[in-house]
N, C-alpha and C positions, 0 to 999 in steps of 0.2 A: 504494500500500500504506500501511497505517496503522502508525505507529511509536509506541511507548509508552515513557516514561521515568519510572520510579518513584523516589521518595525519601521520606525521613522516618522510616525504621525506626531501631531502636536498642535500647539496654538501658534498662529502666525498672523501678522497684520496683512491687510490687503496690499498686494503688490510684492509680497515676499515670496520665498521659495521653500520648498521641502523636497526631500528625496525619500521615497518609500523603498523598502527592500523586502524581498520575499525569498527566503532561503528554502530550497526544494531538496527533498531527501533522495531524489533520484537524478540521473543524468538528464539535464534539461533538454539536451539535443535529441533525446528520444521522445519528447513530448510533441504531440500534434500542434499544440498551441499553449501560450501562456497569456493570461488576460488580467486586467485590473478592472474592477467594478467599484461603484460607489453607491451608497444608499443614504439619502438625506432623510431626516426625520419625517415620518408620515408618507414617504415616497417609496416607489419600488426600487429594486436594485438594478442599476443600469451599467452597461459596459462603457468604459471610458477609453481603454486602449487595449490592443491585442497584438501579439506577435506570433507568427507561425514558426514551425521548425526551420523554415527556409529564410527566416528573417523578415518576411513581409509584415508590414505594420498597418494597422487601421486605427483611426481615432474617431471619437465622437465629435460632432461638429463643435460642441461647446468648448472643447479643449484643444482643438487644432491650433498649432502654432505656439502653444504654451506648455503642453505636456509632452514628454518623450519617454517611450518605453524602450528599455534596453536589457541586455543580459550579459552575464559573465559566466561562460560555460565552465571555466576552471573552478569557480566558486559555487556553481549550481544556484545562481542567484539572479532574480529578475528585479529590475528597478523601475520605478516611475518617478522621473524628474518632473517636478511641478513648479513652473515659474509664473510670475505675474498672477498670483493667486487672487481670487475674488471671493467675497462672502458666499456666493452661491456654489462655490466648490466645497463648502462645508459638508461633512458627512463621514460615514464609516467606509473606509476603503478596504476592499477584499481582493486578494490574489486568488486566481483560479487557474488550475491546470487541466489539460485534456491529455490523458495518457492512455486513451482507449486503444491505441495501436499496439500497446504492450499489455493490455488487460488490466490497466490500472484505473480505468474509469476517470471520472471527473472529480476533482478535489478542490475544496474551498479552504482558504485560510481562516483564521479566527477574526480577522478584521483589525484595522487600526484607525483610530479617530483622528480626523483632520478638522480643525476649527480655524476659520479665517475671519478675523474681526475687521470691522470697517473703520 
């Protein structure tokens, strides 16, 4: 089974930056995809960024140009660099992996809180 440990959340002023990390317990290059989701209070969980095994990235319109997903295969870690943060970026951020190609299924992290003050 895949295990994920997220870190990097916190409180930041609008315009600031944070980098989230997601340490994965398996070889991330074997995963079909790695994704970051966020869930604001009272809202559904939405995808903000994804990266396939081949490095192809997709971003939600609301974060394009401000957020960057990346990975370090040597550390089995996925990152989400968040710049020019806005109050509407506030929420719990979750890492999600898709390891169905190796029978690992889809796995969610425990979430990390990001709060952006105005």
